[in-house]
C-alpha positions as CSV (number, residue, x, y, z in Angstrom):
1,M,124.8,99.6,132.2
2,K,121.1,98.9,133.0
3,R,118.7,98.9,130.0
4,R,115.7,101.2,130.2
5,R,112.4,99.5,129.3
6,C,109.6,101.3,127.5
7,S,106.3,101.7,129.4
8,R,104.4,99.6,126.7
9,L,106.8,96.7,127.2
10,A,106.4,96.9,131.0
11,A,102.6,97.0,130.7
12,V,102.5,94.0,128.4
13,Q,105.0,92.0,130.5
14,E,102.9,92.8,133.6
15,Q,99.8,91.3,131.9
16,V,101.7,88.2,130.8
17,G,103.2,87.6,134.2
18,D,104.6,84.2,134.7
19,C,103.3,82.7,131.6
20,P,104.9,79.3,131.0
21,N,104.9,80.0,127.2
22,F,107.0,83.2,127.7
23,R,110.5,81.8,128.4
24,P,113.8,83.5,127.6
25,T,115.1,80.3,126.0
26,K,112.8,80.5,122.9
27,M,114.7,81.6,119.9
28,G,117.6,82.4,122.2
29,L,116.0,85.8,123.1
30,S,115.4,87.4,126.4
31,P,111.7,88.1,127.2
32,W,112.5,91.8,126.9
33,R,113.9,91.3,123.4
34,K,111.0,89.2,122.3
35,W,108.5,91.9,123.4
36,K,110.6,94.6,121.8
37,L,110.5,92.7,118.5
38,L,106.7,92.5,118.7
39,L,106.3,96.1,119.7
40,D,108.6,97.4,116.9
41,G,106.5,95.5,114.4
42,R,109.2,93.0,113.4
43,L,106.6,90.3,113.3
44,G,108.6,88.2,110.8
45,V,111.0,87.3,113.5
46,A,108.5,87.3,116.4
47,V,105.5,85.3,114.8
48,G,106.5,82.2,116.7
49,L,106.4,84.0,120.0
50,L,103.0,85.4,119.4
51,V,101.2,82.0,119.5
52,G,102.8,81.0,122.8
53,V,102.2,84.3,124.5
54,A,98.6,84.8,123.3
55,S,97.4,82.1,125.6
56,C,98.6,84.0,128.6
57,L,97.1,87.5,127.8
58,P,94.1,88.5,129.8
59,A,90.6,88.5,128.2
60,A,90.7,92.2,128.0
61,A,93.3,91.9,125.3
62,E,90.6,90.4,123.0
63,T,88.8,93.8,123.0
64,I,91.6,95.7,121.5
65,V,90.3,98.3,119.0
66,E,91.6,97.7,115.5
67,S,89.9,100.5,113.7
68,G,88.8,104.0,114.5
69,Q,87.1,107.0,113.0
70,A,88.2,110.6,112.6
71,K,86.2,113.3,114.5
72,V,85.8,115.2,111.3
73,I,85.2,113.3,108.1
74,P,85.4,115.4,104.9
75,W,82.3,115.2,102.8
76,S,82.0,114.8,99.2
77,G,81.4,117.8,97.0
78,Y,82.2,119.5,93.7
79,W,85.2,121.4,92.6
80,W,83.2,124.1,90.8
81,P,85.3,124.5,87.5
82,I,85.4,128.1,86.4
83,R,85.2,127.1,82.7
84,Q,81.7,125.8,83.4
85,G,80.5,128.7,85.5
86,G,82.2,128.1,88.9
87,L,80.1,129.2,91.7
88,T,77.7,131.4,89.8
89,A,74.8,129.0,90.1
90,P,74.8,128.7,93.9
91,L,75.6,132.4,94.2
92,G,72.6,133.2,91.9
93,K,70.3,131.5,94.5
94,Y,72.1,133.4,97.2
95,D,71.4,136.7,95.3
96,Q,67.8,135.7,94.8
97,L,67.3,135.4,98.5
98,T,69.4,138.4,99.6
99,G,69.2,140.9,96.8
100,H,73.0,141.0,96.5
101,Q,75.0,140.7,93.2
102,A,77.4,138.0,94.2
103,A,76.9,136.0,91.0
104,A,77.6,139.0,88.8
105,W,80.7,139.8,90.7
106,E,81.9,136.2,90.5
107,Q,81.2,136.1,86.7
108,Q,83.1,139.5,86.3
109,K,86.1,138.3,88.4
110,H,86.2,134.7,87.1
111,P,84.6,134.7,83.6
112,S,83.7,131.2,82.3
113,G,84.1,129.8,78.9
114,P,86.4,127.8,76.6
115,N,89.3,130.1,77.0
116,V,89.6,129.3,80.7
117,P,92.1,126.6,81.5
118,Q,90.3,123.3,82.2
119,W,91.8,122.9,85.6
120,F,90.8,126.3,87.0
121,G,88.3,125.8,89.7
122,F,87.5,126.0,93.4
123,C,88.7,122.6,94.5
124,H,90.8,124.3,97.3
125,A,87.7,126.1,98.6
126,W,85.5,123.0,98.4
127,S,88.2,120.9,100.2
128,A,88.5,123.5,102.9
129,S,84.8,123.7,103.5
130,S,84.4,119.9,103.6
131,V,87.0,119.7,106.4
132,M,85.9,122.8,108.4
133,E,82.2,122.9,108.0
134,K,79.3,120.6,108.9
135,E,78.0,118.9,105.8
136,P,74.6,120.0,104.5
137,T,72.5,116.9,104.0
138,Q,69.0,118.3,103.7
139,P,67.4,120.6,101.2
140,E,65.9,123.7,102.7
141,T,63.4,126.4,101.7
142,A,63.5,130.1,102.4
143,P,61.1,132.9,101.6
144,S,61.8,135.4,98.9
145,G,59.3,138.0,97.9
146,G,56.6,135.9,99.5
147,Q,57.5,132.8,97.6
148,P,59.4,129.9,98.9
149,V,62.7,129.2,97.2
150,A,64.2,125.7,97.2
151,I,67.8,125.6,98.4
152,R,69.4,122.4,97.4
153,V,72.2,120.6,99.3
154,G,74.4,121.5,96.3
155,D,73.5,125.2,96.6
156,Q,74.5,125.0,100.3
157,K,77.7,123.3,99.6
158,G,78.5,125.9,96.9
159,W,77.9,128.7,99.5
160,L,80.3,127.0,101.9
161,A,82.8,126.7,99.2
162,A,82.4,130.4,98.4
163,C,83.1,131.2,102.0
164,H,86.4,129.4,101.8
165,T,87.8,130.8,98.5
166,Q,90.3,133.1,100.2
167,D,91.6,130.5,102.6
168,V,95.4,130.0,102.6
169,A,96.2,127.0,100.4
170,N,99.8,125.8,100.8
171,T,101.1,123.8,98.0
172,Y,104.2,121.6,97.9
173,G,106.0,120.2,94.8
174,Q,105.4,121.2,91.3
175,R,102.0,122.1,89.7
176,F,100.7,120.0,86.9
177,T,99.4,122.5,84.2
178,G,98.4,120.0,81.5
179,T,99.8,120.5,78.0
180,N,100.0,124.3,77.8
181,P,102.5,126.0,80.3
182,A,101.0,129.3,79.5
183,E,97.9,128.2,81.5
184,D,99.9,128.0,84.7
185,Y,98.6,130.6,87.2
186,Q,101.6,132.3,88.9
């Protein structure tokens, strides 16, 4: 039965070619098995092989990328705890600019105060907005009644969080509710 080689192994062996340091006699392993150990991450067994083979790799092997960056990087933000007012401050700025009553609606639907469990907030909305929206980085101004209104970066992030409050948030495992099981929102 003939062994099937993976394409990574074939590519590496092709680059090494007839390297004098890459011999089947080292450690009693065939060249295929040596590379398989390296590719599988079993470096403890294959460290001795690496030194001999490294001298045979082409110069391009020195430019291997060892780090990377995600296309979307979540930005920092605030979890908008309901006990402390939640999103009412940024929504108040929104109301000032648009004439709507979003802050009043928010306060009615999510009243703040000491009776609200400490962990209630909009962390799910902030985290969704930090992954799905471009991060606001500059304060802005907008006219309202002929006067410029300053829109801080925090206001903009609050608006984005408000836009994601109804996103589906799947949770796995058990919820930590603190010391009072009655606080658990079911």
